[in-house]
C-alpha atoms as an extended CHARMM CRD file, in Angstrom:
* protein
*
       293  EXT
         1         1  MET       CA            -23.9860000000       22.3460000000       -2.2530000000  PROA      1               0.0000000000
         2         2  ASP       CA            -24.6220000000       24.0010000000       -5.4520000000  PROA      2               0.0000000000
         3         3  LYS       CA            -25.8060000000       22.1420000000       -8.8890000000  PROA      3               0.0000000000
         4         4  LYS       CA            -22.2900000000       22.4420000000      -10.3350000000  PROA      4               0.0000000000
         5         5  ILE       CA            -20.6580000000       20.5240000000       -7.3540000000  PROA      5               0.0000000000
         6         6  LYS       CA            -23.4540000000       17.9840000000       -7.4300000000  PROA      6               0.0000000000
         7         7  LYS       CA            -22.8380000000       17.2530000000      -11.0200000000  PROA      7               0.0000000000
         8         8  VAL       CA            -19.0130000000       16.9260000000      -10.5990000000  PROA      8               0.0000000000
         9         9  ASP       CA            -19.7460000000       14.4310000000       -7.6350000000  PROA      9               0.0000000000
        10        10  LYS       CA            -22.0070000000       12.3700000000       -9.8110000000  PROA      10              0.0000000000
        11        11  THR       CA            -19.3990000000       12.4190000000      -12.6650000000  PROA      11              0.0000000000
        12        12  VAL       CA            -16.7370000000       11.0320000000      -10.0750000000  PROA      12              0.0000000000
        13        13  LYS       CA            -19.0690000000        8.4500000000       -8.9590000000  PROA      13              0.0000000000
        14        14  ASN       CA            -19.9490000000        7.2050000000      -12.4360000000  PROA      14              0.0000000000
        15        15  SER       CA            -16.4190000000        7.3030000000      -13.7160000000  PROA      15              0.0000000000
        16        16  PHE       CA            -15.0680000000        4.9930000000      -11.0910000000  PROA      16              0.0000000000
        17        17  GLY       CA            -18.2160000000        2.9060000000      -10.7560000000  PROA      17              0.0000000000
        18        18  MET       CA            -18.5270000000        2.9610000000       -7.1530000000  PROA      18              0.0000000000
        19        19  PRO       CA            -20.5730000000        5.3750000000       -4.8060000000  PROA      19              0.0000000000
        20        20  PHE       CA            -17.8230000000        6.9020000000       -2.6580000000  PROA      20              0.0000000000
        21        21  LEU       CA            -19.3110000000        8.8130000000        0.1730000000  PROA      21              0.0000000000
        22        22  PRO       CA            -17.9620000000       12.0660000000        1.7750000000  PROA      22              0.0000000000
        23        23  ASP       CA            -15.7920000000        9.9570000000        4.0550000000  PROA      23              0.0000000000
        24        24  ALA       CA            -14.5680000000        7.6800000000        0.9360000000  PROA      24              0.0000000000
        25        25  GLU       CA            -15.8710000000        4.5820000000        2.8560000000  PROA      25              0.0000000000
        26        26  ARG       CA            -15.0680000000        2.0910000000        0.2640000000  PROA      26              0.0000000000
        27        27  CYS       CA            -11.2140000000        2.3400000000        0.4890000000  PROA      27              0.0000000000
        28        28  GLY       CA             -8.9430000000        2.4980000000        3.4160000000  PROA      28              0.0000000000
        29        29  ILE       CA             -5.2580000000        2.8040000000        4.2630000000  PROA      29              0.0000000000
        30        30  ARG       CA             -3.5740000000        1.3180000000        7.4320000000  PROA      30              0.0000000000
        31        31  CYS       CA             -6.7670000000       -0.1330000000        8.7530000000  PROA      31              0.0000000000
        32        32  SER       CA             -6.1480000000       -1.9240000000       12.0530000000  PROA      32              0.0000000000
        33        33  HSD       CA             -8.2100000000       -4.8460000000       12.9570000000  PROA      33              0.0000000000
        34        34  SER       CA             -8.4020000000       -6.6260000000       16.3460000000  PROA      34              0.0000000000
        35        35  LYS       CA             -7.3900000000      -10.3360000000       16.5990000000  PROA      35              0.0000000000
        36        36  GLU       CA            -11.2080000000      -11.1580000000       16.8460000000  PROA      36              0.0000000000
        37        37  PHE       CA            -12.0580000000       -9.3710000000       13.5890000000  PROA      37              0.0000000000
        38        38  ARG       CA            -13.1690000000      -11.4780000000       10.7360000000  PROA      38              0.0000000000
        39        39  ILE       CA            -14.4880000000      -11.0980000000        7.2600000000  PROA      39              0.0000000000
        40        40  ASP       CA            -16.4750000000      -14.1720000000        6.0330000000  PROA      40              0.0000000000
        41        41  ARG       CA            -19.0510000000      -13.8140000000        3.2070000000  PROA      41              0.0000000000
        42        42  ALA       CA            -19.9030000000      -15.7800000000        0.0500000000  PROA      42              0.0000000000
        43        43  CYS       CA            -19.3360000000      -12.7680000000       -2.2520000000  PROA      43              0.0000000000
        44        44  ASP       CA            -18.4250000000       -9.0990000000       -2.5120000000  PROA      44              0.0000000000
        45        45  PRO       CA            -21.4860000000       -7.0880000000       -0.8350000000  PROA      45              0.0000000000
        46        46  PHE       CA            -21.1750000000       -4.4030000000       -3.5950000000  PROA      46              0.0000000000
        47        47  GLY       CA            -20.7300000000       -6.6830000000       -6.5010000000  PROA      47              0.0000000000
        48        48  SER       CA            -17.1770000000       -5.1410000000       -6.9620000000  PROA      48              0.0000000000
        49        49  VAL       CA            -13.5670000000       -6.2930000000       -7.0970000000  PROA      49              0.0000000000
        50        50  LEU       CA            -11.9180000000       -6.1050000000       -3.6810000000  PROA      50              0.0000000000
        51        51  ILE       CA             -8.1500000000       -5.3350000000       -3.6980000000  PROA      51              0.0000000000
        52        52  LEU       CA             -6.6550000000       -6.3510000000       -0.3860000000  PROA      52              0.0000000000
        53        53  HSD       CA             -3.0460000000       -5.3610000000        0.5690000000  PROA      53              0.0000000000
        54        54  PHE       CA             -1.6080000000       -6.6480000000        3.8860000000  PROA      54              0.0000000000
        55        55  ARG       CA              0.7790000000       -4.7230000000        6.0800000000  PROA      55              0.0000000000
        56        56  SER       CA              1.0760000000       -7.5740000000        8.6700000000  PROA      56              0.0000000000
        57        57  ALA       CA              0.5180000000      -11.2090000000        8.5050000000  PROA      57              0.0000000000
        58        58  ALA       CA             -3.0630000000      -12.5730000000        8.1700000000  PROA      58              0.0000000000
        59        59  LEU       CA             -5.0290000000      -15.6140000000        7.0980000000  PROA      59              0.0000000000
        60        60  ILE       CA             -6.9110000000      -15.3740000000        3.7760000000  PROA      60              0.0000000000
        61        61  ARG       CA             -9.0450000000      -17.5470000000        1.4060000000  PROA      61              0.0000000000
        62        62  THR       CA             -7.6560000000      -17.9410000000       -2.0260000000  PROA      62              0.0000000000
        63        63  GLU       CA             -8.0680000000      -20.4820000000       -4.7800000000  PROA      63              0.0000000000
        64        64  LYS       CA             -5.7660000000      -22.7940000000       -2.9590000000  PROA      64              0.0000000000
        65        65  GLY       CA             -7.7220000000      -22.5690000000        0.2270000000  PROA      65              0.0000000000
        66        66  ILE       CA             -6.8510000000      -20.7180000000        3.5760000000  PROA      66              0.0000000000
        67        67  GLU       CA             -3.2030000000      -19.3850000000        3.1470000000  PROA      67              0.0000000000
        68        68  ARG       CA             -1.0730000000      -17.1700000000        5.3490000000  PROA      68              0.0000000000
        69        69  ALA       CA             -0.4630000000      -13.7490000000        3.8680000000  PROA      69              0.0000000000
        70        70  LEU       CA              2.7300000000      -12.0790000000        4.6360000000  PROA      70              0.0000000000
        71        71  PRO       CA              3.4130000000       -8.3120000000        4.8820000000  PROA      71              0.0000000000
        72        72  GLY       CA              3.0970000000       -6.9120000000        1.3320000000  PROA      72              0.0000000000
        73        73  ASP       CA              0.9960000000       -9.7210000000        0.0420000000  PROA      73              0.0000000000
        74        74  CYS       CA             -1.9470000000       -8.7210000000       -2.0790000000  PROA      74              0.0000000000
        75        75  MET       CA             -5.0550000000      -10.4010000000       -3.4820000000  PROA      75              0.0000000000
        76        76  VAL       CA             -7.6380000000       -9.2680000000       -6.0940000000  PROA      76              0.0000000000
        77        77  HSD       CA            -10.8890000000      -10.7330000000       -5.3930000000  PROA      77              0.0000000000
        78        78  ALA       CA            -13.3140000000      -11.5790000000       -8.1430000000  PROA      78              0.0000000000
        79        79  PRO       CA            -17.0210000000      -10.2570000000       -7.2470000000  PROA      79              0.0000000000
        80        80  ASP       CA            -18.2270000000      -13.7620000000       -6.8200000000  PROA      80              0.0000000000
        81        81  PHE       CA            -15.3190000000      -15.3820000000       -4.8440000000  PROA      81              0.0000000000
        82        82  PRO       CA            -15.7870000000      -15.9800000000       -1.2000000000  PROA      82              0.0000000000
        83        83  GLN       CA            -14.1900000000      -13.3920000000        0.9540000000  PROA      83              0.0000000000
        84        84  PHE       CA            -12.5480000000      -14.5970000000        4.2480000000  PROA      84              0.0000000000
        85        85  HSD       CA             -9.5660000000      -12.9720000000        6.0840000000  PROA      85              0.0000000000
        86        86  THR       CA             -8.6550000000      -12.7740000000        9.6910000000  PROA      86              0.0000000000
        87        87  ALA       CA             -5.7650000000      -12.5850000000       12.1690000000  PROA      87              0.0000000000
        88        88  VAL       CA             -3.0910000000      -15.3730000000       12.3710000000  PROA      88              0.0000000000
        89        89  PRO       CA             -3.5760000000      -17.5220000000       15.4520000000  PROA      89              0.0000000000
        90        90  GLU       CA             -0.5970000000      -16.1880000000       17.2430000000  PROA      90              0.0000000000
        91        91  ALA       CA             -1.5690000000      -12.5490000000       16.7980000000  PROA      91              0.0000000000
        92        92  THR       CA             -1.5950000000      -10.3460000000       19.7960000000  PROA      92              0.0000000000
        93        93  VAL       CA             -2.8440000000       -7.1400000000       18.1920000000  PROA      93              0.0000000000
        94        94  GLY       CA             -4.7140000000       -8.4150000000       14.9720000000  PROA      94              0.0000000000
        95        95  TYR       CA             -3.5550000000       -7.2250000000       11.6970000000  PROA      95              0.0000000000
        96        96  VAL       CA             -3.2430000000       -4.1290000000        9.2870000000  PROA      96              0.0000000000
        97        97  ASN       CA             -4.2280000000       -3.8020000000        5.6840000000  PROA      97              0.0000000000
        98        98  ASP       CA             -5.1070000000       -1.3870000000        2.8530000000  PROA      98              0.0000000000
        99        99  TRP       CA             -8.1210000000       -2.0770000000        0.6170000000  PROA      99              0.0000000000
       100       100  ILE       CA            -10.2630000000       -0.6430000000       -2.1260000000  PROA      100             0.0000000000
       101       101  HSD       CA            -13.3520000000       -1.8760000000       -3.8600000000  PROA      101             0.0000000000
       102       102  ALA       CA            -13.7190000000       -1.0900000000       -7.5530000000  PROA      102             0.0000000000
       103       103  THR       CA            -16.4250000000       -2.0800000000       -9.9790000000  PROA      103             0.0000000000
       104       104  ALA       CA            -15.7890000000       -5.2640000000      -12.2160000000  PROA      104             0.0000000000
       105       105  ASP       CA            -16.0850000000       -3.1230000000      -15.4380000000  PROA      105             0.0000000000
       106       106  SER       CA            -13.0540000000       -1.0710000000      -14.2780000000  PROA      106             0.0000000000
       107       107  VAL       CA            -10.7700000000       -3.9660000000      -13.3260000000  PROA      107             0.0000000000
       108       108  LEU       CA            -11.8000000000       -7.0700000000      -15.1120000000  PROA      108             0.0000000000
       109       109  PRO       CA            -10.8810000000       -6.1180000000      -18.6490000000  PROA      109             0.0000000000
       110       110  PHE       CA             -7.3810000000       -5.3340000000      -17.4380000000  PROA      110             0.0000000000
       111       111  VAL       CA             -7.1170000000       -8.6550000000      -15.8380000000  PROA      111             0.0000000000
       112       112  GLN       CA             -8.2630000000      -10.4210000000      -18.9480000000  PROA      112             0.0000000000
       113       113  ASP       CA             -5.8760000000       -8.5220000000      -21.0700000000  PROA      113             0.0000000000
       114       114  THR       CA             -2.7590000000       -8.9860000000      -18.9240000000  PROA      114             0.0000000000
       115       115  GLY       CA             -3.2190000000      -12.2190000000      -17.0350000000  PROA      115             0.0000000000
       116       116  LEU       CA             -3.0580000000      -10.5400000000      -13.5510000000  PROA      116             0.0000000000
       117       117  PRO       CA             -4.1970000000      -13.3810000000      -11.1890000000  PROA      117             0.0000000000
       118       118  LEU       CA             -7.4550000000      -13.3280000000       -9.4600000000  PROA      118             0.0000000000
       119       119  ASN       CA             -8.0020000000      -14.8950000000       -6.0030000000  PROA      119             0.0000000000
       120       120  HSD       CA             -4.3810000000      -15.6880000000       -5.7540000000  PROA      120             0.0000000000
       121       121  LEU       CA             -1.7620000000      -14.2540000000       -3.3900000000  PROA      121             0.0000000000
       122       122  ILE       CA              0.3460000000      -11.7170000000       -5.1500000000  PROA      122             0.0000000000
       123       123  ARG       CA              3.8020000000      -11.3470000000       -3.4150000000  PROA      123             0.0000000000
       124       124  THR       CA              4.6330000000       -7.5850000000       -3.7560000000  PROA      124             0.0000000000
       125       125  ARG       CA              7.0420000000       -7.6320000000       -0.8910000000  PROA      125             0.0000000000
       126       126  ASN       CA              6.2370000000       -4.1320000000       -0.1440000000  PROA      126             0.0000000000
       127       127  PRO       CA              3.7400000000       -3.2900000000        2.6070000000  PROA      127             0.0000000000
       128       128  ASP       CA              3.5510000000        0.3140000000        1.4760000000  PROA      128             0.0000000000
       129       129  LEU       CA              3.0520000000       -0.4910000000       -2.1010000000  PROA      129             0.0000000000
       130       130  LEU       CA             -0.5100000000        0.8830000000       -2.8200000000  PROA      130             0.0000000000
       131       131  ALA       CA             -0.7440000000        3.5440000000       -0.0180000000  PROA      131             0.0000000000
       132       132  SER       CA              0.0550000000        6.4020000000       -2.0710000000  PROA      132             0.0000000000
       133       133  GLU       CA             -2.4250000000        5.5830000000       -4.9710000000  PROA      133             0.0000000000
       134       134  ILE       CA             -5.3160000000        4.8320000000       -2.5760000000  PROA      134             0.0000000000
       135       135  ALA       CA             -4.6290000000        8.0380000000       -0.5950000000  PROA      135             0.0000000000
       136       136  SER       CA             -4.7620000000        9.8940000000       -3.8800000000  PROA      136             0.0000000000
       137       137  ILE       CA             -8.1650000000        8.3010000000       -4.6730000000  PROA      137             0.0000000000
       138       138  ARG       CA             -9.6060000000        9.1220000000       -1.2630000000  PROA      138             0.0000000000
       139       139  ARG       CA             -8.4710000000       12.7470000000       -1.7270000000  PROA      139             0.0000000000
       140       140  GLU       CA            -10.2140000000       12.9250000000       -5.0840000000  PROA      140             0.0000000000
       141       141  CYS       CA            -13.4620000000       11.4430000000       -3.6120000000  PROA      141             0.0000000000
       142       142  LEU       CA            -13.3830000000       13.7750000000       -0.6570000000  PROA      142             0.0000000000
       143       143  LEU       CA            -12.7380000000       16.8910000000       -2.7520000000  PROA      143             0.0000000000
       144       144  PRO       CA            -13.7640000000       16.1700000000       -6.3350000000  PROA      144             0.0000000000
       145       145  ASP       CA            -13.5140000000       18.5960000000       -9.2500000000  PROA      145             0.0000000000
       146       146  ALA       CA            -13.8100000000       18.3730000000      -12.9990000000  PROA      146             0.0000000000
       147       147  HSD       CA            -10.4710000000       16.4410000000      -13.1490000000  PROA      147             0.0000000000
       148       148  SER       CA            -11.0550000000       13.9210000000      -10.4090000000  PROA      148             0.0000000000
       149       149  PRO       CA            -12.5780000000       11.1800000000      -12.7670000000  PROA      149             0.0000000000
       150       150  GLU       CA             -9.4190000000       10.9750000000      -14.8520000000  PROA      150             0.0000000000
       151       151  PHE       CA             -7.2260000000       11.1060000000      -11.8190000000  PROA      151             0.0000000000
       152       152  ILE       CA             -9.1850000000        8.2000000000      -10.1700000000  PROA      152             0.0000000000
       153       153  ARG       CA             -8.9300000000        6.1310000000      -13.2900000000  PROA      153             0.0000000000
       154       154  LEU       CA             -5.1800000000        6.6570000000      -13.5910000000  PROA      154             0.0000000000
       155       155  GLU       CA             -4.5930000000        5.8330000000       -9.8190000000  PROA      155             0.0000000000
       156       156  LEU       CA             -6.6430000000        2.5800000000      -10.2810000000  PROA      156             0.0000000000
       157       157  MET       CA             -4.6810000000        1.6500000000      -13.3460000000  PROA      157             0.0000000000
       158       158  LEU       CA             -1.3430000000        2.3590000000      -11.5540000000  PROA      158             0.0000000000
       159       159  ILE       CA             -2.5690000000        0.0350000000       -8.7770000000  PROA      159             0.0000000000
       160       160  LEU       CA             -3.1650000000       -2.8090000000      -11.2250000000  PROA      160             0.0000000000
       161       161  ARG       CA              0.1110000000       -2.1680000000      -12.9650000000  PROA      161             0.0000000000
       162       162  LYS       CA              2.0640000000       -2.2830000000       -9.8740000000  PROA      162             0.0000000000
       163       163  LEU       CA              0.4170000000       -5.6350000000       -9.0030000000  PROA      163             0.0000000000
       164       164  LEU       CA              1.1820000000       -7.0650000000      -12.4780000000  PROA      164             0.0000000000
       165       165  ARG       CA              4.7800000000       -5.9600000000      -12.2770000000  PROA      165             0.0000000000
       166       166  ALA       CA              5.1120000000       -7.5150000000       -8.6710000000  PROA      166             0.0000000000
       167       167  ASN       CA              3.6270000000      -10.7350000000       -9.9410000000  PROA      167             0.0000000000
       168       168  ASP       CA              6.0170000000      -10.8910000000      -12.9290000000  PROA      168             0.0000000000
       169       169  GLN       CA              8.9510000000       -9.9060000000      -10.8690000000  PROA      169             0.0000000000
       170       170  GLU       CA              8.1790000000      -12.6970000000       -8.1930000000  PROA      170             0.0000000000
       171       171  LEU       CA              8.0120000000      -15.3680000000      -10.9820000000  PROA      171             0.0000000000
       172       172  ARG       CA             11.4070000000      -14.2250000000      -12.3030000000  PROA      172             0.0000000000
       173       173  LEU       CA             13.0400000000      -13.9310000000       -8.9390000000  PROA      173             0.0000000000
       174       174  GLN       CA             12.0730000000      -17.4080000000       -7.7980000000  PROA      174             0.0000000000
       175       175  THR       CA             13.9190000000      -19.0920000000      -10.6310000000  PROA      175             0.0000000000
       176       176  ALA       CA             17.0140000000      -16.8220000000       -9.9680000000  PROA      176             0.0000000000
       177       177  PHE       CA             17.2510000000      -17.5070000000       -6.1210000000  PROA      177             0.0000000000
       178       178  SER       CA             19.7260000000      -20.0900000000       -4.9320000000  PROA      178             0.0000000000
       179       179  ALA       CA             18.7640000000      -22.5030000000       -2.4330000000  PROA      179             0.0000000000
       180       180  SER       CA             20.1800000000      -20.5280000000        0.3360000000  PROA      180             0.0000000000
       181       181  GLU       CA             18.6620000000      -17.2950000000       -0.9570000000  PROA      181             0.0000000000
       182       182  LYS       CA             15.2530000000      -18.9890000000       -0.9230000000  PROA      182             0.0000000000
       183       183  ARG       CA             15.6500000000      -19.8690000000        2.7570000000  PROA      183             0.0000000000
       184       184  TYR       CA             16.4360000000      -16.2470000000        3.5200000000  PROA      184             0.0000000000
       185       185  TYR       CA             13.8370000000      -14.6790000000        1.4190000000  PROA      185             0.0000000000
       186       186  PRO       CA             10.8200000000      -15.0560000000        3.8540000000  PROA      186             0.0000000000
       187       187  VAL       CA             12.9650000000      -13.6660000000        6.7510000000  PROA      187             0.0000000000
       188       188  PHE       CA             14.0170000000      -10.6810000000        4.6410000000  PROA      188             0.0000000000
       189       189  CYS       CA             10.3660000000      -10.0420000000        3.8150000000  PROA      189             0.0000000000
       190       190  ARG       CA              9.5550000000       -9.9570000000        7.5020000000  PROA      190             0.0000000000
       191       191  LEU       CA             12.3670000000       -7.6180000000        8.0680000000  PROA      191             0.0000000000
       192       192  ARG       CA             11.2550000000       -5.2480000000        5.2900000000  PROA      192             0.0000000000
       193       193  ALA       CA              7.8990000000       -5.2530000000        6.9320000000  PROA      193             0.0000000000
       194       194  PHE       CA              9.3690000000       -4.4120000000       10.3070000000  PROA      194             0.0000000000
       195       195  LEU       CA             11.1720000000       -1.6440000000        8.7020000000  PROA      195             0.0000000000
       196       196  PHE       CA              8.1800000000       -0.1550000000        7.1870000000  PROA      196             0.0000000000
       197       197  GLN       CA              6.2390000000       -0.4240000000       10.5340000000  PROA      197             0.0000000000
       198       198  HSD       CA              9.1370000000        1.1870000000       12.4990000000  PROA      198             0.0000000000
       199       199  CYS       CA             10.2760000000        3.7710000000        9.8190000000  PROA      199             0.0000000000
       200       200  SER       CA             10.0400000000        6.5530000000       12.4260000000  PROA      200             0.0000000000
       201       201  GLU       CA             12.7260000000        4.9150000000       14.7460000000  PROA      201             0.0000000000
       202       202  ASP       CA             16.3320000000        5.4830000000       14.5720000000  PROA      202             0.0000000000
       203       203  LEU       CA             17.3150000000        2.0560000000       12.7300000000  PROA      203             0.0000000000
       204       204  SER       CA             20.8420000000        1.1480000000       11.5990000000  PROA      204             0.0000000000
       205       205  LEU       CA             21.9060000000       -1.2230000000        9.0260000000  PROA      205             0.0000000000
       206       206  ALA       CA             24.1390000000       -2.9570000000       11.5020000000  PROA      206             0.0000000000
       207       207  GLU       CA             21.1950000000       -3.5150000000       13.8870000000  PROA      207             0.0000000000
       208       208  ILE       CA             18.8880000000       -4.9260000000       11.1390000000  PROA      208             0.0000000000
       209       209  SER       CA             21.4840000000       -7.1150000000        9.6530000000  PROA      209             0.0000000000
       210       210  ALA       CA             22.3440000000       -8.4520000000       12.9890000000  PROA      210             0.0000000000
       211       211  ARG       CA             18.9040000000       -9.9270000000       13.1870000000  PROA      211             0.0000000000
       212       212  VAL       CA             19.7880000000      -12.5120000000       10.5170000000  PROA      212             0.0000000000
       213       213  ASN       CA             23.3740000000      -12.9300000000       11.5160000000  PROA      213             0.0000000000
       214       214  LEU       CA             24.7230000000      -11.4710000000        8.3520000000  PROA      214             0.0000000000
       215       215  SER       CA             27.3820000000       -8.8280000000        7.7780000000  PROA      215             0.0000000000
       216       216  LYS       CA             26.2400000000       -5.4650000000        6.7080000000  PROA      216             0.0000000000
       217       217  GLU       CA             27.6750000000       -6.1540000000        3.3480000000  PROA      217             0.0000000000
       218       218  ARG       CA             25.9810000000       -9.6090000000        2.7140000000  PROA      218             0.0000000000
       219       219  PHE       CA             22.6470000000       -8.2620000000        4.0960000000  PROA      219             0.0000000000
       220       220  ALA       CA             22.7540000000       -5.1480000000        1.7370000000  PROA      220             0.0000000000
       221       221  ALA       CA             23.4190000000       -7.3120000000       -1.2560000000  PROA      221             0.0000000000
       222       222  LEU       CA             20.7640000000       -9.8200000000       -0.5690000000  PROA      222             0.0000000000
       223       223  TYR       CA             18.2560000000       -6.9970000000        0.2800000000  PROA      223             0.0000000000
       224       224  ARG       CA             18.9170000000       -5.3150000000       -3.0870000000  PROA      224             0.0000000000
       225       225  LYS       CA             18.6500000000       -8.6770000000       -4.8680000000  PROA      225             0.0000000000
       226       226  PHE       CA             15.2260000000       -9.4610000000       -3.2370000000  PROA      226             0.0000000000
       227       227  PHE       CA             13.7690000000       -6.0420000000       -3.3810000000  PROA      227             0.0000000000
       228       228  ALA       CA             15.6290000000       -4.0920000000       -6.0600000000  PROA      228             0.0000000000
       229       229  SER       CA             16.1290000000       -1.3230000000       -3.3710000000  PROA      229             0.0000000000
       230       230  SER       CA             18.3210000000       -0.5080000000       -0.5100000000  PROA      230             0.0000000000
       231       231  PRO       CA             17.2210000000       -0.5630000000        3.0960000000  PROA      231             0.0000000000
       232       232  TYR       CA             17.9350000000        3.1320000000        3.4340000000  PROA      232             0.0000000000
       233       233  SER       CA             15.9910000000        3.9180000000        0.2980000000  PROA      233             0.0000000000
       234       234  ASP       CA             12.9550000000        1.8900000000        1.6270000000  PROA      234             0.0000000000
       235       235  LEU       CA             13.2630000000        3.6070000000        5.0560000000  PROA      235             0.0000000000
       236       236  MET       CA             13.0640000000        7.0780000000        3.3450000000  PROA      236             0.0000000000
       237       237  ASP       CA             10.2240000000        5.9940000000        1.1730000000  PROA      237             0.0000000000
       238       238  ALA       CA              8.1900000000        4.8360000000        4.0620000000  PROA      238             0.0000000000
       239       239  ARG       CA              9.0390000000        8.1150000000        6.1010000000  PROA      239             0.0000000000
       240       240  ILE       CA              7.9600000000       10.2930000000        3.1470000000  PROA      240             0.0000000000
       241       241  ILE       CA              4.5760000000        8.3540000000        2.8020000000  PROA      241             0.0000000000
       242       242  LEU       CA              3.9120000000        8.7900000000        6.5560000000  PROA      242             0.0000000000
       243       243  ALA       CA              4.9480000000       12.4960000000        6.2830000000  PROA      243             0.0000000000
       244       244  LYS       CA              2.4950000000       12.9570000000        3.3360000000  PROA      244             0.0000000000
       245       245  SER       CA             -0.3440000000       11.5430000000        5.3280000000  PROA      245             0.0000000000
       246       246  MET       CA              0.3710000000       13.8660000000        8.2880000000  PROA      246             0.0000000000
       247       247  LEU       CA              0.6450000000       16.9540000000        6.0090000000  PROA      247             0.0000000000
       248       248  ILE       CA             -2.8610000000       16.2240000000        4.6010000000  PROA      248             0.0000000000
       249       249  SER       CA             -4.6130000000       15.1390000000        7.6760000000  PROA      249             0.0000000000
       250       250  ASP       CA             -2.8140000000       16.7960000000       10.6160000000  PROA      250             0.0000000000
       251       251  ASN       CA             -2.2660000000       20.3490000000       11.7210000000  PROA      251             0.0000000000
       252       252  ALA       CA              0.9240000000       19.5380000000       13.3090000000  PROA      252             0.0000000000
       253       253  SER       CA              3.9810000000       21.8460000000       12.6180000000  PROA      253             0.0000000000
       254       254  LEU       CA              6.5580000000       20.7380000000       10.1900000000  PROA      254             0.0000000000
       255       255  LYS       CA              8.9570000000       20.3640000000       13.1780000000  PROA      255             0.0000000000
       256       256  GLU       CA              6.4260000000       17.9590000000       14.8200000000  PROA      256             0.0000000000
       257       257  ILE       CA              5.9390000000       16.0120000000       11.6390000000  PROA      257             0.0000000000
       258       258  ALA       CA              9.6250000000       15.5980000000       11.0450000000  PROA      258             0.0000000000
       259       259  THR       CA             10.1080000000       14.3990000000       14.6530000000  PROA      259             0.0000000000
       260       260  CYS       CA              7.2160000000       11.9080000000       14.3860000000  PROA      260             0.0000000000
       261       261  CYS       CA              8.4610000000       10.5350000000       11.0410000000  PROA      261             0.0000000000
       262       262  GLY       CA             12.0240000000        9.8210000000       12.2380000000  PROA      262             0.0000000000
       263       263  TRP       CA             14.0100000000       13.1110000000       11.2140000000  PROA      263             0.0000000000
       264       264  ARG       CA             15.7630000000       14.7950000000       14.0020000000  PROA      264             0.0000000000
       265       265  ASP       CA             16.1710000000       17.9700000000       12.0670000000  PROA      265             0.0000000000
       266       266  GLU       CA             13.1970000000       19.8310000000       10.3300000000  PROA      266             0.0000000000
       267       267  HSD       CA             15.5190000000       21.3280000000        7.6700000000  PROA      267             0.0000000000
       268       268  TYR       CA             16.9150000000       17.8780000000        6.7400000000  PROA      268             0.0000000000
       269       269  PHE       CA             13.3670000000       16.5610000000        6.5020000000  PROA      269             0.0000000000
       270       270  SER       CA             12.4530000000       19.3370000000        4.1990000000  PROA      270             0.0000000000
       271       271  ARG       CA             15.5570000000       18.6460000000        2.0460000000  PROA      271             0.0000000000
       272       272  CYS       CA             14.8400000000       14.8310000000        1.8180000000  PROA      272             0.0000000000
       273       273  PHE       CA             11.1420000000       15.6550000000        1.0910000000  PROA      273             0.0000000000
       274       274  ARG       CA             11.9600000000       18.0720000000       -1.6810000000  PROA      274             0.0000000000
       275       275  GLN       CA             14.5530000000       15.6700000000       -3.1830000000  PROA      275             0.0000000000
       276       276  ARG       CA             11.9930000000       12.9170000000       -3.4740000000  PROA      276             0.0000000000
       277       277  CYS       CA              8.7910000000       14.7800000000       -4.1410000000  PROA      277             0.0000000000
       278       278  GLY       CA             10.0570000000       17.7210000000       -6.0800000000  PROA      278             0.0000000000
       279       279  ILE       CA              8.1230000000       20.1220000000       -3.7400000000  PROA      279             0.0000000000
       280       280  SER       CA              8.7020000000       21.3010000000       -0.1810000000  PROA      280             0.0000000000
       281       281  PRO       CA              6.4860000000       20.0370000000        2.6740000000  PROA      281             0.0000000000
       282       282  GLY       CA              4.8270000000       23.3090000000        3.2640000000  PROA      282             0.0000000000
       283       283  ALA       CA              4.0140000000       23.5970000000       -0.5170000000  PROA      283             0.0000000000
       284       284  TYR       CA              2.7240000000       20.1750000000       -0.6030000000  PROA      284             0.0000000000
       285       285  ARG       CA              0.4380000000       20.8330000000        2.2170000000  PROA      285             0.0000000000
       286       286  ARG       CA             -0.9560000000       24.0150000000        0.5130000000  PROA      286             0.0000000000
       287       287  ALA       CA             -1.2450000000       22.4010000000       -3.0220000000  PROA      287             0.0000000000
       288       288  PRO       CA             -4.7470000000       21.4460000000       -4.2300000000  PROA      288             0.0000000000
       289       289  SER       CA             -5.4850000000       17.7560000000       -3.9740000000  PROA      289             0.0000000000
       290       290  ASN       CA             -5.0490000000       17.1470000000       -7.7210000000  PROA      290             0.0000000000
       291       291  GLU       CA             -1.7370000000       18.8440000000       -7.8230000000  PROA      291             0.0000000000
       292       292  LYS       CA              0.0070000000       16.8610000000       -5.0780000000  PROA      292             0.0000000000
       293       293  PRO       CA              2.8640000000       14.5940000000       -6.3740000000  PROA      293             0.0000000000
C-alpha cells in the first residue's frame, strides 16, 4: 500500500470517527444469530453509538426495560446505555439484524438538535430501511478514496434522517388509526416482514391478503395507509436491494441473479432495475463504489 492510499484511509477513519478495518467489521447487514446468541454488556465496547435495526423479532433492553422488537424496529443506543439483545423465547432459528457503530460526536449533536429518541424502540415498519446506506458505508470503507469521508458522512446523516422521519410518522399514524386499524397494524407489520424475507418467491396479493382474511382491495388500502407504499412496490424494492448486494459481492450471471431475486426473465429484471436505479444491472456492477446509486 503506497503512502497516498494510507493517507486516504486515515482520512476515512478520522472523518467517521471509527477505525473501520479492511473487512468493515463495525457494521453489518442481514447478520443471522442463533437462538442462543446474546449481547449483554454494561456499555458500548468502543464508546460509540450503536444503531440496531431488526429484520426479525428479538428481545432488547430499552429505557422501558426488556421489550419485544418487531421486524423493522430500530434503536439508537447511547454509548453508556446497557446493551442487551437476544432471540425471542419461541425462536427456532434466532434472529437477523443490521447494525453500525458510529462515534458519539457524529451522532449525538443530531440527536440533541432533532429530538431523535435514544434508547427507545423506533417503529420504522421497514425491515430493509437502512440496508442500502449501511452497504454504501461498507463499500466506502473497503475501497476508500478521496471522496469517501463525505460519502460516509452523508450516508450516516441519511440513516439518522430516516429514523427521525419514521419516528415522526409513527406518532402521527397512531393518532390517525381507528380502533380496528390499531388491531390490524401489528399483523400487517409481520406480513410486511414476511414479504421482505421472502421477496424472491412468487407472492400474489391474493395469497398475502388471505392470511388476514381480507379482500385484496381492503388489504391494499390498509397496507398503503400503514406503510405509505403498496405491497408490489415493497416487493420490488426488496428485490432490488437483494440484487444490488449480489451484483457487488457475487460473480453470478445476470440471469442467475434475476432468478435468485424472484424474476423469471433476465430482460424484465434489467428493465425493472433500470427504472428504479437509473442504471442497468451490468453498469451498476462495473461502476466504481462511489458512483453507485
